N, C-alpha and C positions, 0 to 999 in steps of 0.2 A: 575612213569616213572623212570627207573633206571639211575644212573649216570655212564657215561662211564669213564673208567680209563684215567687219563691224561698221555700224553707222554712228558716228560721233555726234550727230545732230539731235538725237533723241535719247531719253533715258532708257537704259537697258535693264530688263528684269530677267535674271537667269535662273532657270530650273537646273539644279545640280544633282547628278547621281550617275550610277552605272546604267540604269534603265534597260537591263537585259530583258528582251521580250516585249517591252512597252505594254505591260499589263494594266489592269484597271486601277491599281494603286498609283502607278506612274502617270496614268492619264489624269488622275485627280490632281497631281502636282502640276501638270501642264495647264489644266484649267485654271488653277489658282494663279499661275504665272501670267496667263493670258488676261485674267481679270485684273490683276495688279497693274500690268502694262497698260491696259485700257484706261484705268483711272489716272495714270500718269501721262497719257497720250504718248506712250513709249513703245518699245519693241519687246515682244516676248521671245526670249531665246532659251537655249538649252546648252549646258556644258556637260559633256560626258567624257569618259576616259577610255583610252585604248592603248595597249591591250587591257583586258580585265585586270583589276587590281590583284586578284589572287593568282593570276597567271604569272605575274612577276614575283610576288612575294613568297608564294608557296605553290609552285606548279604541280606538285604531287597531289595536292588537295584542291586544286582549282576545279570549280564546278563545270559541268558540261553546259555550254552556252545554249540558250533557247533560240537565238536568232543571229544572223550575220550582221555586221555593221551596216550593210546596205539595206537589209530588211528593217533594222531599227530606224535608220534615217528616214525611210519612206513613211513609217508609221508615226514617227515623231512629227514629221511635217503634216501628216494627215490630221493630227490633233490641233493644228493651228499655230504651231511654233514657227516663227519666221526666220530665225537664225539657229544653226546647229554648229556648235564649236566642239571639236575633238581635241582634248588636251592629252598629249603623249604622256603616259604614266611611266615614269622612270624611277630609279632608285634615289636620285636626287630629290625628286618631288615627294617620294615616300618619306624621306628623312626630314621634311619640313614640319615645323610645329604648326598648330592651328592658326596662330596669328600671322606667321610668315605666309601660309597658304592664302589666307584672305588678302594679305597685302599684295601678293602676286596677282590675284584676280583683279584687284583695283588698278594695278599697274598695267595689266594686259587689256583691261576694258575701262578706260577712263570715264566712260559714260555710264558705268555700272551704278545702279541706284538701289537695287533690291535683289536678294537671293531667296529662292523658294526651294525647300527640301522636304523630303518625307520624314516621318516621325522617327525612323530608325537610322537616319543619316549620321555618319561619323566622318571625320576628316582630320588630316594632320598625322604626324608620326604616332604610331601605336594607337591610332584611333582616339587620340586624346581629346579631339574636338567633338563635342556632343551637341545635340539640339538644345540642351539646357544652357550651354555656354555660348552658343552661336549668336543669339540676339545681342548679348553684351559686346562680344568681340566685333560684330558687324557695326554696332553703333559707334565704336571707337574710330572706325574708318569712314563714318558718315553714311553707312549703309543701313537698310532695313532688312531684317530677316523674317521670313514667314515660314512657319512649320505646318505641314499638312498632315492631318491625322490619318491613321491607317484606314484603308478600305477593307472591310471584313466580309468573309463568306463563311457561313456555318459557324459563326462565333470565333473565328481565327483570322488574323490578318492575311490578306492576299500577298504572296511573295513569289519571287522567281524560284525559290527553293521548293515551295509547295507545288508550283506548276511543273517543275522538273520531275518531281516524284510522281505526279499524276501521269505525265507523258510516259515515263519509264514503266509504269504499271499498266499502261494501255487504257487508262481512264480518260479518254479524250473529251467526253462531255464535261467532266470536272475541269479539265484544263481550259476548255472554251469558256466556262463560266467565270474563270479568273482572268483570262486574257481579254475577254470581250469579243473574241473571234476564234476561228479554228486555229489550232497549232499547225504551222506549216514548215516543211523542210524545203530549203532552196538548194537547187543543184543544176547540173548540166545533163541533158539527154545524151546518152552514149549508146554504142552498139552493144547488143547482148547476144545470147545464143539463139534467139528467134524460136525458142521452145513454145512460147505462147502462140506465136503466129502459126506454127505447125498444127496446133490444136484448134485453130480457128479463132483465137483470142489474142491478137497482137497487143503488145504492151510497150509503153514508153519506159525505158530503163534509165532511171535517174540516179546520178552519183551525187549525193548531198555534200555540201561544203562543210558541214559540221558533223561531229561524230554522234550526237544525240539521236536516238531512235525510239519510237514507241515500242512497246513490248512486241515480240515476234507474233505474226499472225496476219489475218486478212481483215482489211478495213474498208468501210465506206469512206470515200475520199473525193476530193476534187483536184483536177489538174488545172492550175492557173496558167492561162495563156493570154496573149495580148488582146484577144477578142472575147475574153471572159472565162469564167470557171467552167470546166467540163466534168460532170460527175462520173465516177467509175469505181472500180474495186482495186485497192492497192494491196500489194504483198510485201511484208517486211520479213526478210529471212532471219533465221535464228543462227547467230554466229557460233553457238555452242554445238550445233548439230552438224556432224561431219558430212551428212548427206546434202547439206545446203552450203557447204564451204565454197562451191563454185560461184555462188552469187556475189561473194565478196562484200563490198560496201553498197551494192546496188539496191535501190528500192524500186519495185515495178508497179505500174498502174495500167489497168486496161480500161479504156474509155470507149464504149460502144459507138460505132459509126465514125470514129476519128481515123481518117485514112491518110492524112497528109504527113509528110516527113517532118520529124521534130529534131533530128540529129543536130547536136551542138547548140541547141537553144537553151537559154537560161529559163528555168521554170520553177514553180513551187508545187509541192503536193500538200494540200491542206486536208487534214484528217478529221472525219466526222465522228466515227464510232468503230470500235473493234467488233467484228462479226464473229470470229472464231479463231482458235489456234490452228496449228498445222496438222494436217491429216495425211497419212500414207495412202497411196492409191495402187490398186493391183495392175492397172494398165492405163493407156492413154485415153481410152473411151471414158473410164470412170473419172479421170482427172478433168476432162472436158466437160462432163456433165456437172461436176461440182463447181467448176468455174462459172458455168452458166447460171447455176443457182446463186452463187456468191454475187455475181454481177446484178442479178435481179434484186437480191436483198439490198445490195449497196445503193442502187438507184432509189429504192423505196425508202430506206433509212435517211438518205441524204435529202430527199424531198420533204420528208416529215420533219427533219431538223430545221428546215427553213420555212415551215408552214406556220 
């Protein structure tokens, strides 16, 4: 993720966090930063970390990321944040105490006036810096700290962890409720076996950039292209099924009426709802008939989701 150039002429308000997936809780932090910047006639910015903190400190337990840095950047910008700064997360940075970390921020951003974080934000070595300590530490450096309360759904805070669990379970409506939009996999369209085309249902074979997948099955989904989203039926293979091993990491989507070549394009598959699990078919005719039913169901479900 590129680092936006700083503007030293106006006070900077920084929203700080990992912001994986840019969910509704993150969006509340950004709204608070934008409002604070507006009062100061300043610039609303965002500071995030790459790679993910857990990927450096404990790779074996690092979570599956919900979005690529590029996806996050687009969504952060869409929230109204004017500067996006990516701080390389290194072992040296991880070893800094909370006071040293804030001092580094003040050094890197001389026009920094305020930091805005979520309620569960921690910083510094061993997560010693908490939201309880942050206002005092910030004040010592001439900064203001603003803490944004959790955004809740069904009585529990929205979090990347909850969204990740919903995606892995195939509960895409729940994931959408927490994200504020459909969960989407970004990837490249590649050549496949053309099996769907032989059945009369050509598919775009997408190799996602990230390893996270919704639960195996058939989904109502949208293929995001430069001229807008195209609804269709997506197929997520089951890596544990030997009969599906040939699919590898590919996710397929059939979009009725889409005939142009998409090879090598960067696209997104945005998932609406899981329709069913995998079924065995006795022959090609039975498979084609089921794909036709799935496609009709997917178009109906997708239209209802946006009505």
